[in-house]
C-alpha positions in Angstrom: -17.6 1.5 7.1 -18.2 -2.3 7.9 -17.6 -5.1 5.8 -19.9 -8.2 6.0 -18.5 -11.4 4.7 -21.3 -14.2 4.0 -18.4 -17.0 4.4 -16.0 -16.6 7.3 -12.6 -17.4 6.8 -9.7 -17.8 9.5 -6.6 -16.3 8.5 -3.4 -17.5 10.7 -0.7 -14.9 11.7 2.9 -15.4 12.9 3.3 -15.6 16.6 3.9 -12.3 18.4 5.0 -11.0 22.0 2.2 -11.1 24.4 0.4 -7.7 25.0 1.6 -5.9 27.8 -1.0 -4.6 30.4 0.8 -3.0 33.4 -0.7 -1.3 36.2 -2.4 2.2 35.9 -0.4 4.9 34.9 2.4 3.1 33.3 3.4 0.3 31.5 6.0 -1.9 29.6 8.5 -2.7 28.8 8.2 -4.4 25.5 10.8 -6.9 24.3 12.7 -3.8 23.1 12.4 -1.7 26.0 9.9 0.7 25.3 7.2 2.0 28.1 4.5 4.1 28.6 3.5 6.5 31.2 0.4 8.6 31.2 -0.8 11.7 33.3 -3.4 9.8 35.0 0.0 9.1 37.6 1.7 11.3 39.6 5.3 11.1 40.9 7.8 10.2 38.0 9.3 13.1 36.7 8.6 12.1 33.2 4.8 12.1 33.7 3.7 14.1 30.4 1.5 17.1 31.0 -1.4 17.8 28.8 -0.7 21.0 26.6 -2.6 21.0 23.3 -0.9 22.2 20.4 -3.1 23.9 17.8 -1.1 23.2 14.4 -4.5 24.2 12.7 -2.9 27.7 11.4 0.5 26.7 10.8 0.1 23.2 9.7 -0.4 21.4 6.4 -4.2 20.4 5.8 -4.3 16.6 4.7 -6.4 16.2 1.9 -8.1 12.9 0.2 -9.2 11.3 3.6 -12.6 9.6 3.5 -14.3 6.5 5.0 -11.4 3.9 5.5 -8.4 4.9 3.5 -4.6 6.0 3.5 -3.1 9.0 1.9 0.8 9.9 2.2 3.9 9.5 2.6 4.4 12.6 4.3 7.6 14.3 5.6 8.5 14.1 9.6 11.2 16.8 8.6 14.1 14.8 10.4 15.3 11.2 10.9 13.1 10.1 13.8 14.4 7.4 16.1 12.1 4.4 16.5 13.1 1.1 17.6 16.5 0.0 16.3 16.1 2.2 13.1 15.2 5.6 11.9 12.2 6.8 9.9 11.8 10.1 8.2 7.8 9.9 6.5 4.6 8.5 7.5 1.3 7.5 5.7 -2.1 8.9 7.6 -5.0 6.7 7.8 -8.5 8.0 8.3 -8.9 5.5 10.8 -6.9 7.3 13.8 -3.2 6.1 13.1 -0.3 6.6 11.1 2.3 4.2 10.0 6.3 4.6 8.9 6.5 3.3 5.5 3.4 1.3 5.2 0.5 2.3 3.5 -1.7 -0.9 4.0 -4.8 -0.1 5.0 -6.3 -1.2 8.5 -9.8 -1.3 9.0 -12.7 -2.7 11.1 -12.5 -5.3 12.4 -8.9 -3.8 14.4 -6.7 -6.2 16.0 -4.5 -4.9 19.1 -0.8 -4.1 19.0 1.6 -5.5 18.3 0.3 -7.5 15.3 2.4 -9.3 12.4 -0.3 -8.6 10.2 0.1 -5.3 7.9 0.3 -2.6 8.2 3.3 -2.3 10.4 5.2 0.3 12.0 2.0 1.8 13.5 1.6 4.7 15.9 -2.3 4.6 17.0 -3.8 7.2 19.5 -7.1 5.8 18.5 -7.2 3.1 15.9 -11.1 3.3 15.1 -13.3 3.1 12.2 -13.7 6.8 11.6 -15.4 8.4 8.9 -14.1 11.9 7.4 -16.8 12.0 4.6 -19.6 11.8 7.1 -19.6 15.2 7.9 -22.2 18.2 7.7 -21.2 21.8 6.1 -19.3 23.9 8.6 -18.3 21.1 10.7 -15.4 19.7 9.1 -13.4 16.4 10.1 -9.7 18.0 9.4 -6.3 16.6 9.7 -2.9 18.4 9.8 0.7 17.8 10.3 3.4 20.3 11.3 7.1 20.4 11.9 8.8 23.2 14.0 11.6 25.2 12.5 14.2 23.6 14.5 13.3 20.3 12.9 13.1 18.2 16.0 9.4 17.9 16.9 6.6 16.9 14.2 2.9 17.0 15.0 0.1 15.0 13.4 -3.5 16.1 14.8 -7.0 14.9 13.8 -10.0 17.1 14.6 -13.7 16.5 14.8 -13.6 13.0 13.9 -16.7 11.2 13.7 -17.3 7.5 14.2 -18.8 5.4 11.3 -22.4 4.7 11.8 -25.0 3.4 9.5 -27.3 6.1 11.0 -26.2 9.6 10.2 -27.7 11.0 13.6 -25.5 8.7 15.5 -22.5 9.5 13.6 -23.2 13.3 14.2 -23.2 13.0 17.8 -19.7 11.7 18.1 -16.7 13.7 17.9 -12.8 13.0 18.4 -10.1 15.5 18.2 -6.5 13.9 19.3 -2.9 14.3 18.2 0.4 12.7 17.9 3.9 14.4 19.2 7.2 13.1 17.6 9.8 14.6 19.6 13.7 13.7 18.5 15.5 15.1 21.5 14.0 12.1 23.8 12.8 9.7 20.6 9.4 9.9 22.5 5.9 9.6 21.1 3.2 11.3 22.8 -0.6 11.2 22.5 -3.1 13.9 23.5 -6.9 13.6 23.6 -8.8 17.1 23.6 -12.1 15.6 22.8 -13.7 12.5 23.1 -17.5 12.3 22.8 -19.6 8.9 22.0 -18.1 5.7 21.4 -17.2 3.6 18.4 -20.0 1.7 16.3 -21.0 -1.3 18.6 -19.0 0.4 21.6 -15.7 0.1 22.9 -14.9 -3.7 22.3 -11.6 -5.4 21.4 -12.2 -5.2 17.7 -13.4 -1.6 17.5 -10.5 0.3 19.1 -6.9 0.3 19.7 -4.5 2.4 21.2 -0.5 1.6 21.1 3.0 1.5 19.2 4.4 -1.7 17.2 7.7 -2.0 15.2 8.5 -2.7 11.6 7.8 -6.3 11.8 4.6 -5.9 14.2 6.1 -8.4 16.8 7.2 -6.1 19.3 5.0 -3.1 20.9 2.8 -1.8 23.4 -0.7 -2.1 23.9 -2.3 1.0 26.1 -6.2 0.2 25.6 -7.7 -2.5 23.6 -11.7 -2.0 23.6 -11.8 -1.5 27.5 -8.8 -3.7 28.6 -7.0 -3.1 30.7 -9.9 -1.6 32.7 -7.4 0.8 34.6 -6.9 2.8 31.5 -9.3 5.1 29.6 -9.4 7.7 26.7 -10.5 11.0 28.0 -10.6 14.4 27.4 -7.2 16.0 28.7 -5.1 12.5 28.8 -1.9 12.6 27.8 0.1 9.4 27.3 3.9 9.0 26.2 5.9 6.3 24.7 9.4 6.3 25.2 12.6 4.1 24.4 15.1 2.6 26.9 18.8 4.3 27.3 20.3 1.1 25.9 19.3 -2.0 25.1 20.3 -5.6 24.6 17.8 -6.4 21.9 19.4 -8.0 19.1 17.3 -8.5 15.8 18.8 -10.5 12.6 15.8 -9.9 10.1 16.6 -9.7 6.1 13.5 -10.4 4.2 11.7 -9.1 0.5 10.7 -5.1 0.9 8.9 -5.6 -2.4 9.0 -7.2 -5.9 8.2 -6.5 -9.5 6.1 -3.2 -8.2 5.9 -1.1 -5.0 3.1 -3.2 -3.4 4.1 -6.9 -4.7 0.7 -6.9 -6.6 -0.4 -9.5 -9.1 1.3 -8.6 -12.4 0.4 -9.7 -16.2 2.8 -10.7 -18.4 2.8 -11.1 -22.3 3.5 -14.4 -23.8 7.2 -14.9 -25.3 8.0 -11.7 -24.3 11.3 -11.2 -22.1 10.7 -10.0 -18.4 13.4 -8.6 -16.0 12.5 -10.4 -12.5 13.4 -8.3 -9.7 13.1 -7.7 -6.0 14.0 -5.3 -3.3 15.7 -7.1 -0.2 15.9 -4.9 3.4 18.1 -5.6 6.3 14.9 -4.6 9.1 17.0 -5.9 12.0 19.6 -3.9 13.7 22.5 -6.2 13.0 24.9 -6.2 10.2 24.8 -9.5 8.2 26.7 -11.3 5.6 26.2 -13.8 2.8 22.3 -13.2 2.2 21.1 -15.4 -0.2 17.9 -14.4 -2.6 16.0 -16.4 -4.8 13.4 -16.2 -7.6 11.4 -19.4 -8.7 8.0 -19.4 -11.2 5.9 -22.0 -10.6 2.9 -23.0 -12.8 -0.6 -24.1 -12.0 0.8 -27.8 -11.8 3.4 -26.3 -9.3 6.3 -27.2 -11.3 9.2 -25.1 -11.1 9.7 -23.4 -14.7 12.1 -20.6 -14.0 14.7 -20.4 -11.0 17.7 -17.9 -10.6 19.4 -16.7 -7.4 21.9 -14.3 -6.4 24.1 -13.8 -3.3 24.4 -10.2 -1.6 27.5 -10.5 0.3 26.8 -7.9 3.1 24.1 -5.5 4.2 24.6 -2.9 7.0 21.4 -2.0 9.2 18.6 -0.4 7.2 20.2 -1.2 3.9 17.9 -1.4 0.7 19.4 -3.7 -2.0 17.9 -4.1 -5.6 18.4 -7.4 -7.4 17.9 -8.0 -11.0 17.7 -11.7 -11.6 19.6 -13.1 -14.6 18.5 -14.2 -17.0 15.3 -12.8 -18.1 12.3 -15.0 -17.7 10.6 -15.7 -21.3 7.1 -17.2 -20.5 5.8 -19.5 -23.6 2.5 -20.8 -22.4 -0.5 -18.5 -21.0 -1.8 -19.3 -18.0 -1.7 -18.5 -14.1 1.7 -18.6 -12.5 3.2 -17.9 -9.2 6.4 -15.9 -9.0 8.2 -16.6 -5.7 11.0 -14.5 -4.3 12.7 -15.6 -0.9 15.7 -14.9 1.2 17.8 -17.1 3.2 20.1 -16.1 5.8 21.3 -17.7 9.4 19.7 -16.4 12.4 16.6 -14.8 10.8 14.0 -14.1 13.6 10.9 -13.0 11.5 10.4 -15.8 8.6 7.1 -13.9 7.4 8.8 -11.3 5.6 11.6 -13.6 4.1 9.2 -14.5 1.0 6.6 -12.7 -1.4 4.3 -14.5 -3.9 3.2 -12.6 -6.8 0.2 -13.7 -8.9 1.4 -13.6 -12.6 -0.8 -14.4 -15.0 0.7 -14.6 -18.8 -1.9 -13.7 -21.7 -1.8 -12.7 -25.3 -4.1 -9.8 -26.9 -7.2 -10.1 -27.0 -7.3 -11.2 -23.7 -9.7 -11.2 -20.3 -7.7 -9.5 -17.5 -8.5 -11.6 -14.4 -6.8 -12.5 -11.1 -9.7 -14.6 -10.3 -10.2 -18.3 -10.8 -13.7 -18.0 -11.6 -15.0 -19.8 -8.4 -17.1 -18.2 -5.9 -15.5 -18.9 -2.4 -17.6 -16.4 -0.5 -19.4 -13.1 -1.2 -19.1 -9.9 0.6 -21.3 -6.5 0.7 -21.1 -3.1 2.7 -23.0 -1.9 5.7 -24.5 1.1 4.7 -25.3 2.8 1.2 -23.1 3.0 -1.8 -20.3 0.5 -1.1 -18.0 -1.0 -3.6 -15.2 -2.9 -5.0 -12.8 -2.4 -7.8 -9.5 -4.3 -9.1 -6.3 -2.8 -10.4 -5.0 -3.9 -13.8 -1.6 -3.2 -15.3 -1.4 -4.0 -18.9 1.2 -6.2 -19.9 1.5 -4.3 -23.5 0.6 -1.0 -24.9 -1.2 0.5 -26.5 -3.9 -1.0 -24.7 -7.2 -1.1 -26.0 -10.1 -1.3 -23.3 -12.9 -2.9 -24.8 -15.1 -4.3 -21.8 -15.6 -4.5 -18.0 -17.6 -7.1 -15.9 -18.2 -8.2 -12.7 -19.6 -11.0 -10.6 -22.4 -9.8 -8.5 -25.7 -11.0 -6.7 -28.4 -9.2 -4.8 -29.3 -9.8 -1.3 -33.1 -8.9 -0.7 -34.5 -7.0 -4.2 -32.7 -6.4 -7.5 -30.5 -3.3 -7.6 -28.9 -1.0 -9.9 -24.9 -0.8 -10.0 -22.5 1.1 -11.9 -19.2 -0.2 -13.6 -16.5 2.1 -14.0 -13.2 2.0 -15.8 -10.9 4.7 -14.5 -7.3 5.5 -15.4 -4.8 5.2 -12.4 -3.7 9.0 -12.7 -5.4 10.2 -9.2 -3.2 10.9 -6.5 -0.9 8.6 -5.6 -2.1 6.3 -8.8 -5.6 6.1 -7.3 -8.7 5.9 -9.6 -8.9 9.4 -11.6 -10.1 10.1 -15.1 -13.3 8.4 -15.8 -12.5 6.5 -19.5 -16.2 4.8 -18.9 -18.9 4.0 -17.1 -22.4 2.2 -17.4 -25.3 1.0 -15.2 -26.1 -2.7 -15.0 -29.4 -4.1 -13.1 -28.5 -6.6 -10.8 -31.4 -9.2 -11.2 -30.3 -12.7 -9.8 -29.7 -13.6 -6.4 -27.4 -16.0 -7.6 -23.7 -15.3 -8.7 -23.8 -13.8 -12.4 -21.7 -11.8 -14.7 -22.6 -8.1 -15.5 -20.6 -6.3 -18.3 -20.3 -2.9 -19.9 -18.8 -2.5 -23.3 -16.4 0.6 -23.8 -13.6 1.4 -26.6 -10.5 3.3 -24.7 -7.1 3.2 -25.6 -4.2 3.8 -22.7 -0.4 4.2 -23.8 1.0 3.9 -20.2 0.4 2.9 -16.8 -2.5 1.2 -14.8 -6.5 1.1 -15.0 -9.1 0.3 -12.6 -12.3 -1.4 -12.9 -14.6 -0.4 -10.2 -18.2 -1.3 -9.1 -20.5 1.1 -7.0 -23.8 0.1 -5.6 -27.0 2.5 -5.6 -28.5 0.1 -2.8 -28.5 -0.2 1.0 -26.6 -3.4 2.2 -26.3 -4.9 -1.5 -25.1 -6.5 -3.8 -22.8 -9.1 -2.7 -19.6 -9.1 -4.9 -18.4 -12.2 -5.1 -15.3 -13.3 -4.2 -12.2 -15.9 -4.8 -10.8 -17.3 -1.6 -8.4 -19.8 -3.0 -4.6 -18.4 -3.2 -2.5 -16.9 -5.0 -3.6 -13.7 -4.5 -2.8 -10.4 -6.3 -3.2 -7.9 -3.8 -4.7 -6.0 -6.4 -8.1 -5.5 -5.4 -9.7 -2.3 -4.1 -12.6 -1.2 -2.0 -14.9 1.8 -2.3 -16.8 3.3 0.8 -16.9 7.0 -0.2 -13.2 7.1 -1.2 -11.1 4.4 -3.2 -8.7 2.6 -1.2 -6.8 -0.6 -1.2 -9.1 -3.3 0.0 -8.5 -3.9 3.6 -8.2 -7.9 2.6 -6.5 -7.7 -0.3 -3.6 -10.3 0.7 -6.4 -13.1 1.7 -8.9 -13.0 -1.5 -9.4 -11.6 -5.1 -12.9 -9.8 -6.1 -14.4 -11.5 -9.6 -13.8 -7.9 -11.5 -12.5 -8.2 -14.7 -11.1 -6.3 -18.1 -11.5 -7.1 -21.6 -8.4 -5.9 -23.6 -6.7 -5.9 -27.0 -4.0 -4.4 -28.8 -4.4 -0.6 -29.7 -4.0 0.6 -33.3 -0.7 1.7 -34.6 1.6 -0.8 -32.8 4.8 -2.0 -34.6 6.3 -4.8 -32.6 10.0 -5.8 -33.3 10.4 -9.4 -33.3 13.7 -11.1 -32.2 15.9 -10.8 -34.9 14.5 -7.8 -36.6 16.8 -5.3 -37.8 15.8 -1.5 -38.0 17.1 1.9 -38.5 14.2 3.3 -36.0 15.6 5.0 -32.7 17.0 3.0 -29.8 18.2 3.5 -26.5 21.4 2.1 -24.8 22.1 2.5 -21.2 25.4 2.5 -19.5 26.6 1.7 -16.7 23.5 -0.6 -15.9 23.0 -1.0 -13.1 24.4 2.4 -11.7 25.0 4.3 -8.4 24.8 7.9 -9.1 24.7 8.8 -13.2 24.1 6.9 -16.1 24.4 7.4 -19.7 21.6 6.8 -22.1 22.8 6.7 -25.7 20.2 7.5 -28.5 21.0 5.9 -31.8 19.2 6.8 -35.3 17.7 10.1 -34.3 15.1 11.2 -36.0 14.3 14.7 -34.5 16.8 17.8 -33.8 15.4 17.4 -30.1 14.9 14.2 -28.3 12.6 13.5 -25.2 13.5 10.7 -22.8 10.8 10.1 -20.0 11.6 7.9 -16.8 9.0 5.8 -15.5 9.1 3.8 -12.1 7.8 -0.1 -12.0 4.2 1.1 -11.4 4.4 3.4 -15.0 4.3 6.4 -12.9 6.6 9.2 -14.7 9.2 10.5 -12.5 11.5 12.5 -14.8 11.2 14.0 -18.4 14.9 14.6 -19.9 15.3 16.6 -23.2 18.4 16.9 -25.4 19.8 18.1 -28.5 22.7 15.8 -28.5 23.0 11.9 -29.0 23.0 10.9 -25.4 21.6 12.1 -22.0 22.7 11.9 -18.5 20.7 11.0 -15.9 21.7 11.3 -12.0 18.6 9.8 -10.3 16.9 12.6 -9.6 13.0 12.8 -10.1 11.3 15.8 -11.1 10.7 17.4 -7.7 14.6 17.3 -7.2 14.6 14.7 -5.4 16.6 11.4 -5.5 14.6 8.4 -6.2 14.7 5.5 -4.4 16.5 2.2 -5.2 14.8 -0.2 -7.5 14.0 -0.8 -11.3 12.9 2.5 -13.4 12.1 2.6 -17.3 13.6 5.0 -20.0 11.0 5.6 -22.8 12.0 7.6 -26.0 9.2 9.6 -27.5 9.5 9.4 -31.6 6.7 9.6 -34.0 7.1 5.6 -33.9 6.5 3.4 -30.9 8.1 4.4 -27.9 11.1 2.4 -27.2 11.6 1.0 -23.9 15.0 -0.3 -22.1 15.2 -1.0 -18.3 17.4 0.9 -16.1 18.2 -1.0 -12.8 19.3 1.6 -10.2 21.2 0.2 -6.9 
């Protein structure tokens, strides 16, 4: 689906290596040494042969794809060598590409590859505006992935995709079937095209289709086709294109940066006033060189740009690909409500890619009752969707539980005539933390052609996790959703194009959508200095590497239940014991080792759950 922005903004991106268009049949190398060759040439022994691999009866069908969204991650089944590192999982986007370790969605307009803007680590046989939801019965767009028994080949197939059009008949006349083959034996990536019928919305042009690969920073890669360039390359049925790495390379990369901070997506975070908060970040060596003496900083600035919290840490050494968790000391205890910027930054000599050295997190501090918002109240632009039924949403992680949600509101304006919109409140219990259970909904009539607030009221309480406020239109190309274009940005805006997905421009603006909340009933806070005989937890060692002991004090029941949550509030394990302690080995409820990071242990008792932080290194 196409997004129309009424006020156009220009985003600056970091410099990248030139796009390499080479002679027909073969191209490259990129800065690392990758090349491509297709079967429109002849002669070389490594020319790929088109041999379609049908995995529809043996592979795993991918569910949840719609119009402009990402699902996953899915396992490759082996460690696949890619540039100077190895990958073992991927995300699948409905728009014809996969990405290793990056679930940011790319949507129209599409840039050429490589491109430093996220998503990065992209493998794109045909990145274009496809729509899995635009189908007729019996003619379903599908996607499958499969790994062979030898665990050395992984295939991802897109079958019967249709391009998005605002006219169903035009969309129905298009078909695309293609696949990606990841081969461990020679570290190659092959694209095969079985069916290409029709063309993208507005035709083959540089912002509507891209084919190529790029690395983890988006600064190194190869473009096979962007629009109709180069003119000698054409996507057609029975085409096979193979990307392959060099036998050796002299390319050296020193690159250490912030992988994420305070949450998996470094999204905006609400804090409760006068409540300590552990500030943390994950730091990754994304280069191909070991490093020493990497400094990591955390600073919090208020709206006047004054530093009100500062801490630092030193990582003595990092191997290639190493991911480290840093918990800054001391905790930050905010004392004044307002909007803050939490800035996390790495510093190391010789770093070649500054854009990933820092992360800025919008950090509002509130007390209940509160109006949770990431916008500044100023309408910088407005946006609407081409087509019917589009929408926007905002994700909120409450700073205190139980959280009683009493209202939801959005700033809207109609474009031609008044339109009815539905405001939803969802619990974040859908697949992968997406909008799931409907907590409340209500229709509003957008009756003003200038920005105005529209609100529904409800009374729902959540005891953990996040929730969403979403707005979906019943009209065509209306209403316009009002946008805050002044930083900082929360990265918590979502979009609805038939399915909910993170907003394609979430790092550049915030939609004006808010939630009204209060403290739920039955809560008894433990104030500083207050003594109690209620159950409590203590954890040692903390941080830990392999196992940690969770000690229970003042047990009130014979059986105690301890739940482990990640930083997003998602439960990863549930532990039961009759003793006064329990051991956690860093394994989730599926038997998999959890990633390094920050986790929480929550003791379920008759009283308020007691939470202590777990830092996993």
